[in-house]
N, C-alpha and C positions, 0 to 999 in steps of 0.2 A: 525597904530599899536595898538592893544589892550592894555589898561592900565594894564591889568594883565600880559601881556607878557613882558613889559618893565622891571619891577622889577626882573623877572626871568632871563632875559638876563644880567642885571647888576650883579645879584648874581652869575651867571656862570662866568662872566668875573672876578669878584673879587676872585673867587675860582680858577682861572687859567684854567677854562674849555674852554675858547675861545682863539685861537691863533690869531695873527695879520693876517688880510686878505691878502692872497697870491696873489690876483688878483688886489690889489690896487697899485697905484704908490706911492712909499715912497721917499720923498725928502731927499737928503743927510743931515745928522744931523749936521755936522760940516764943512760947506764950500760947495764947488762946486762938490767935488768928493765923491763917495761912498767908505767908508772904509770897506773892506771885509777881515776878518782875519781867517786863518786856524790854529787851535790848534791841534797838533798831539799828539800821544801817548807818544813819547819819542824822544828827539833830539839827534843827534850825531850818528845815525845809518844809514846805506846805504839806507834803504827803504825810510825814511823820508827826507834824503838828496835829493833823486831823486824826491820826491813829491814836494819839494820846487822849483825845476826847472819848474814844470808845473804851479805852482802858479805864479812864476816870468814871465813865458811866457804869461799867461793870463793877468798879469799886463801890460806887454809890448803891447799886442794887444788892450787892452781897457784902456790904461793909461790916455787918455783924460778925462775919466769919472770915473775911479776907482783908489783907492790906495789899492792894494791887497798884503798881505804878510803872512808869516807863523811864528808861535812861538811854543815852546814846552818846557817842563820841562826836567831836566837832570835825572829824575827818572820816571819810569812808575807807578807812584802813583796816584790813582784817586783824592786824596785830592790836590795834586800839580796841576793837570789839572783844578780842580774847582777853585783854586786860580787864575789861568791865566784867566779863563772866567770872574771871578769877576773883575779882573783888566781891562779887555776890556770893561766891562759894565761901570766901572767908567770913562773910557776914552771916552765913548759915540760913539763907532763904529756903523756901520749900520747893519752888518751881521757877525755872528760868526759861523764858520764851525768847527766841532769837530770830530776827530777820537777817539771815547771814549775808555778809559780803563775799565770803568764801566758805562754802559748806565744809570742805575738807579741813580747813584751818581750825574750826571749832570742835572737831571730833575729840582731840585729846582733852580739851577743857570740859567737854560734856562727859567724858569718861570719869574725869576727876570729880565732877559734880555728882554723878551717879554713885561713885564710890563713897561720897560723903552723905548719901541718902537724899539727894536733891533730884527731883524729876526734871527732865529736859524736853523742850518742845521747840518746833520751828514753824515759821510761816514763809512761804515763797521758797521752799527747798524740798521738792517732792522726792528727791533721791537721798534724803538725809540719812546718815548712819548715826548710831548711838542716840536714839531719840525715842520718846514714848509715842508721840504723834506729831506729824506735820499737818498743817492746815493750808489748803489751797482754795482760793476764791472760785476756781473753776478748773476744768481740764486744760492744761496749758497748750497742748497741741491744738485743741479746738479753738481756743482763744486766738492763737496765731493765724489759723486758717480763716477765722471770721474777719480779722483785721485785713487780711489779704483780699478777701472778697469785697470788702468795702472800698479799699484802695483801687482794686482792679476795675470795679464798676465806675468809679469816678474818672479814671484816666483812659477808659475805653479798652482795657485789657491788653495794652501793648505799650512798650517803651522801657526806658531804663529806670530802675529804682534802686535805692540804697538802704540797707538795714543798719541800724546802730544798736549796740548793747551798752549798758553801763560799764560792766566788766566782763571780760572774756571768761571769767570764772563764775559768773552769775547764772545759776541753773535755770531759773524761770525765763530770764531774758533770752537765753540761747534756745530754750524750748519753744518760745514764741517764734523766733526767727526760723527755727527748723520747720515749724508748722507753716509759716508764711511761704518759705521756699518750696516745701512739699506741695502746698496748694497751688502755687504759681506753676510748678512743673506739671501738675495734674490737669489744671483747668485753663491756664493762660499761657500758652506757648509763646505768645508775642511779648511777654514780660521777661526782661533780662536784668539780672543783678549787675550793677556797675562794677563792683569789686566785693571782695569778701567783707563780712560784717566788720564794722569799725567800733572800737572801744572809745568811749568818751569820759570814762571814770566818774560818772554821776556829776559832771561839771558842765554847766551850760556854756561857759566860755570856750571850753574845748570843743563842744559840739558845734558852736558857731564857727570857730576857726577851721574845723575839718570840713564843714559844709562849703565854706568859701573856696577851699582847695578843690573840692569835688566839682563845683560849678566851673572852675577853670579847666580841670582835666576832662570833665564829661559835660560839654555844653548842651547835650541833648537830654540830660537828666530830667525826669518828670516828677519823681516822688522821693521823699525821705521818710523812712519808717522808723520811728523811735521806740525803744523799749524802756529806757530810764526816763523819768519825768523831765529831765533836763534836756533831752534831745529836741523835743518839739519846739520849745521856745527858742533854743539856740539856732535851730534850722530856720524858724520863722523870722528871726532877726536878720539872718544872712539873706534870706529870700527878699525881705523888705528892702534892705540896704542896697542890694544889687538890682532892684527894680524888676524882680522876676515873679511878682505876684501875677497869677494867671498862666504862667509857664511851668512853674515848679510849685509843689505844695507839700506841706508836712502832715504826717499822719502818725498815729501811735498812742502809746499810753501817756496820759497827762491828765491834769485836773482843769476844770473850767476857770478857776481863779488864776491859773498860770497861762492858759492858752486862749481864754475867752475873747480877748480883744483881737488876737490874731485870727480867730475864727471869723469875727466880724469883718476884718480886712480882706480875708481870702487867702492869707498866707498859710493858714492851717485849714484843712477841709474837714477832718473829723478826729475826735479823740475818743479813747476807750480806757476804761478804768474800772476798778471796784472801789467801793467806799472804804478807805483805810480804817475809819472809826469802827465800822461793822466787823472788819477782820480782826481788829484789836480786841473787840468785845468777844467775838466767837472763839478766838484762840485762848483768851483768858478763861472762858467758860469751860473749854475742853480741859485745860490744866486743872481747874478747880474740880471738875467731875472726876478726873483721874485720881487726884489726891484723895478724894472721898470715896473711891471705889466704885463709881458709877460706870456703867458700860457705855461706850461710844459705838453706836451701831447705825446701820443703814436706816434712813427715815427719821433720825433724831432731829428735833428742832432746837437750834442753837440761839433762838430768840431775837435774831436780827434779820433784816431783809437779805435774801439771797442764800441764806443758810437754814431755811425752814424745813428742808428735807434732804439731809446730807447723804452722800454715799461714802463708803470707806473701802479702800483697796490697799493692798500691801505693795511697797516698792521693791526694787531689786535687792535691797538689803534686808528685806523681810519685815520692814517696819510699816505700821499703818499710816495711811495718808487720808485725811478727811477732805472731801471735795464739796464745795457749794456750787451754786449757779448764779454768780453775783456780778457778771460783767454788765457795764452800762456804756451806751454809745451817745455821744453828744456831737451835734453839728449845728449849722446855722438855723436849721428848722426847729430844733428844740432847745437851743441855748437859753432861751428866755425862761425855760422851766428850772434852770439852775441859778436864776438871779433873784435877788431880794427886791422889794419895792424901792429901796434906796439906791439901786443900781449896782450894789456889790454882789459878789458871787456867793452862793451858799457853800461852795466847797472849792 
């Protein structure tokens, strides 16, 4: 190697420009098992309760070689998430997986982790920097366009609609809305956005209150489109309380256990999601394969539904993103498929 190249590479490494080699075998840092830890946006909600099941299933399947578990803060605060990452760095885990509240906020912590020999991964952050791999359940633009097609068909392709995101910094939420808006512009000229996308901070009460305000300001509003799982039930509660079932409906990302009863009542017309447990399993497997030097390539089977034939593309930062085909639609016609014999919901 040229003597002139060596200082350049050392300088890049010192600046955080080089990630740990994803094709090397990384020995466990503390003992015989790899510690792989998932840090979610927020603990105590159904979405991430389900994701934990996938992490636990992965741990059961690979328990001889890994110790995999999930943690999260009791608030969707980026600073709280960074604090958890720093705690895991201090503990010397082998891989950290994050579902980011704010992708930019975790970059310094990820660099610190990489400098300590810890691999970093994300889910729901396709533009992530300082990461070995991000995993997406699907192409986010196409998911947004699909939800718009469903909503538009239901309301006749015209009228006022309102998009919500959990956080204005949430990359996937905003990509979905971008896809929805682009699809509406391309295919449904009669659809008009009431106002710019609204932030509800992953809080059902905030979504509920903002929907009440919307119904006053825009009495002709026909549809609420949610990105965070809290929007659909918050909107449905407001629709129900104001006696607007049949005039306004909620759509968007949610789970049957959260929105199912509102689907039955008509306050919610359709929900869309990917199974969090499957995403938790698949991302953990990507982390384990990377630690053990296995190649993550097009066509790979990650052992759970929707990720049986992945594709891999690089993002604008030059980092690889794994895409599945894992979205699910639920409405009144197939809601029963997501219910147990005792009347409870499967998810």
